[in-house]
FILUM-89762 format. One line per field, with one value per residue (C-alpha): residue number from 1; x negated, y, z negated. Coordinates in steps of 0.2 Angstrom, whole numbers. Layout:
# FILUM-89762
pos: (NUM,...)
xx: (X,...)
yy: (Y,...)
zz: (Z,...)
//
This chain:
# FILUM-89762
pos: (1,2,3,4,5,6,7,8,9,10,11,12,13,14,15,16,17,18,19,20,21,22,23,24,25,26,27,28,29,30,31,32,33,34,35,36,37,38,39,40,41,42,43,44,45,46,47,48,49,50,51,52,53,54,55,56,57,58,59,60,61,62,63,64,65,66,67,68,69,70,71,72,73,74,75,76,77,78,79,80,81,82,83,84,85,86,87,88,89,90,91,92,93,94,95,96,97,98,99,100,101,102,103,104,105,106,107,108,109,110,111,112,113,114,115,116,117,118,119,120,121,122,123,124,125,126,127,128,129,130,131,132,133,134,135,136,137,138,139,140,141,142,143,144,145,146,147,148,149,150,151,152,153,154,155,156,157,158,159,160,161,162,163,164,165,166,167,168,169,170,171,172,173,174,175,176,177,178,179,180,181,182,183,184,185,186,187,188,189,190,191,192,193,194,195,196,197,198,199,200,201,202,203,204,205,206,207,208,209,210,211,212,213,214,215,216,217,218,219,220,221,222,223,224,225,226,227,228,229,230,231,232,233,234,235,236,237,238,239,240,241,242,243,244,245,246,247,248,249,250,251,252,253,254,255,256,257,258,259,260,261,262,263,264,265,266,267,268,269,270,271,272,273,274,275,276,277,278,279,280,281,282,283,284,285,286,287,288,289,290,291,292,293,294,295,296,297,298,299,300,301,302,303,304,305,306,307,308,309,310,311,312,313,314,315,316,317,318,319,320,321,322,323)
xx: (-84,-70,-75,-94,-89,-79,-94,-106,-93,-90,-109,-112,-99,-106,-123,-116,-108,-124,-136,-123,-123,-106,-113,-115,-98,-90,-99,-93,-75,-75,-83,-70,-57,-63,-64,-46,-41,-42,-25,-15,-27,-22,-4,-6,-13,2,13,4,6,24,41,56,64,49,41,50,46,28,26,34,21,7,15,17,-1,-3,9,-1,-16,-8,-3,-19,-32,-30,-30,-46,-53,-49,-56,-72,-76,-74,-91,-81,-77,-95,-109,-115,-98,-97,-88,-99,-94,-77,-85,-99,-85,-75,-90,-92,-74,-77,-92,-81,-68,-82,-88,-70,-67,-83,-80,-62,-52,-45,-37,-21,-13,-9,-8,-22,-31,-40,-57,-57,-72,-75,-72,-73,-57,-48,-40,-33,-26,-19,-9,-3,3,16,24,27,37,53,56,40,41,58,51,37,49,59,44,38,53,53,35,36,52,46,29,38,46,30,21,34,42,26,27,45,40,26,34,52,48,30,22,4,-8,-5,14,13,2,15,29,18,16,34,37,24,33,49,39,34,52,59,47,48,67,77,68,70,89,92,83,94,110,105,95,80,87,102,90,80,96,102,86,83,101,101,83,88,103,95,81,93,102,85,82,98,95,88,91,75,82,93,78,69,85,87,68,73,84,74,57,64,73,58,47,60,61,43,41,57,49,33,43,52,36,30,46,46,29,24,13,-3,1,4,-12,-8,10,5,-10,2,12,-3,-7,10,9,-7,0,15,5,-6,10,16,0,1,18,10,10,29,30,30,43,55,51,48,67,72,57,63,80,73,63,79,88,73,75,94,91,79,92,104,91,88,107,105,90,100,114,102,92,104,94)
yy: (-19,-31,-29,-32,-47,-54,-50,-60,-74,-77,-76,-90,-101,-98,-103,-118,-124,-121,-130,-143,-138,-140,-130,-114,-117,-118,-103,-93,-99,-95,-78,-73,-79,-68,-53,-55,-41,-29,-33,-27,-12,-8,-10,2,14,13,15,31,40,34,42,33,34,27,15,0,4,7,-9,-18,-11,-17,-34,-33,-32,-47,-57,-52,-59,-75,-78,-72,-78,-97,-95,-85,-97,-112,-103,-98,-115,-124,-126,-130,-111,-105,-116,-107,-108,-119,-122,-107,-94,-89,-86,-75,-66,-63,-56,-43,-38,-35,-24,-14,-12,-6,7,13,14,24,36,36,33,48,46,56,52,67,55,58,43,42,33,16,6,-11,-26,-44,-47,-34,-47,-56,-39,-35,-51,-50,-32,-40,-50,-34,-26,-35,-27,-33,-50,-54,-49,-61,-75,-71,-69,-86,-95,-86,-91,-109,-111,-105,-114,-130,-127,-121,-136,-150,-144,-149,-166,-168,-164,-176,-191,-189,-182,-187,-170,-169,-156,-144,-146,-141,-126,-121,-122,-112,-99,-98,-95,-81,-73,-73,-64,-50,-49,-47,-33,-22,-25,-31,-22,-4,-8,-15,-1,12,4,-5,-2,-12,-23,-28,-32,-43,-53,-55,-61,-74,-81,-82,-90,-102,-108,-110,-120,-131,-135,-138,-152,-161,-158,-173,-165,-157,-142,-138,-138,-126,-115,-114,-109,-93,-85,-94,-86,-69,-67,-74,-61,-47,-54,-54,-36,-31,-39,-29,-14,-19,-21,-4,4,-4,3,21,31,27,8,4,-6,-16,-20,-26,-35,-45,-49,-56,-66,-73,-78,-87,-97,-101,-108,-118,-126,-129,-138,-149,-155,-167,-180,-180,-183,-202,-201,-189,-187,-171,-167,-167,-156,-144,-144,-141,-126,-119,-120,-111,-97,-95,-96,-81,-72,-74,-68,-53,-49,-49,-38,-26,-25,-21,-8,0,17)
zz: (145,150,169,165,155,170,182,171,169,187,191,177,185,203,196,187,203,213,202,196,178,169,154,164,172,154,148,162,160,142,145,158,146,132,144,151,140,155,160,145,145,163,158,144,156,167,152,146,163,165,160,153,170,181,168,174,192,189,179,194,205,194,193,212,214,202,213,229,220,215,233,242,229,232,251,250,238,249,265,257,249,266,275,291,292,289,286,270,262,247,231,223,236,229,212,220,230,215,206,220,218,200,204,216,202,190,202,205,186,184,198,203,187,177,160,163,146,134,119,106,100,84,84,76,69,76,64,68,59,70,82,67,60,77,77,59,63,75,61,51,65,68,85,92,83,91,108,106,103,118,129,122,127,144,148,141,151,168,164,163,180,188,182,184,200,209,201,207,225,225,216,224,241,243,246,251,243,257,255,237,242,254,240,228,242,244,225,227,242,231,217,230,237,219,215,230,234,219,205,211,215,198,188,197,191,174,159,156,142,153,167,156,150,167,174,160,161,180,180,166,175,191,183,174,191,198,186,192,210,221,238,245,253,238,227,238,239,220,219,227,213,200,205,209,193,183,190,187,169,167,172,162,146,148,149,133,124,129,124,107,103,99,112,102,102,120,122,106,111,128,121,110,125,134,119,118,137,134,120,130,144,132,125,143,147,131,137,150,136,137,156,155,141,148,166,176,179,161,157,169,162,145,152,159,142,134,146,143,125,128,137,122,110,121,120,101,103,114,101,87,97,109,109)
//
């Protein structure tokens, strides 16, 4: 259902761009947003077929695929929207191409995917109030609720860096759009390195809660330092541990959500995590009003403090749930 919705959404956006109707573009964007639940479903599937020993590694591999998409996607979109590359390329081409990718995904899900989970699931009737019930359920489970607050702090914290680091580079160092794209690509490469090299090493020696604490604190401290740095090369240098440990922390947090839920609640727990992330990035976007008051560097420092606070809360969580 989610993938069918994504196909229709991207087609609506492609048509909207082609015929210059913003209404179709907005409908398509809303539809793809409504159908974004495919990610927590996929994460729940990974959790279902994983053991306690390899769950963090498997989550890292899925996040690795996401990171690859974040790096390659903008490049493909930029190329396929440029008529200088091919005469028939335009701004609607990336949307049509994405719809085709979703069709291929749907075909693979239909004929290539097998549910290997041994967990028995009871059928539930659909209710329009179900989304509200799902959210309220999180408030009744202290473990999940605390993880939600930690995840919110982490995502808002990194969101402030991701949003305002570009402003710093543009205002203080006069970066062009291409230069900002290169910096984003640099962050993406760090994400990939952390998942294929650092995460496997950490999971062999530390438990997932300790990894989360370490990641949040290191990422937070380097983000705070980034807010005070003026020198360009130092800003890039600090971006390496910041982006690496942020991605490690993100993967570890997903594993914590999975570990905190029962076998039949994996989709619910990871769906709550995705909802928290969406809320966090909405809050981050609304902080643009504070830019003229505080400036980008102070907002980055605030983000770093939030990540460190998340690490402290995670330490409390570890002390309460050592097993």
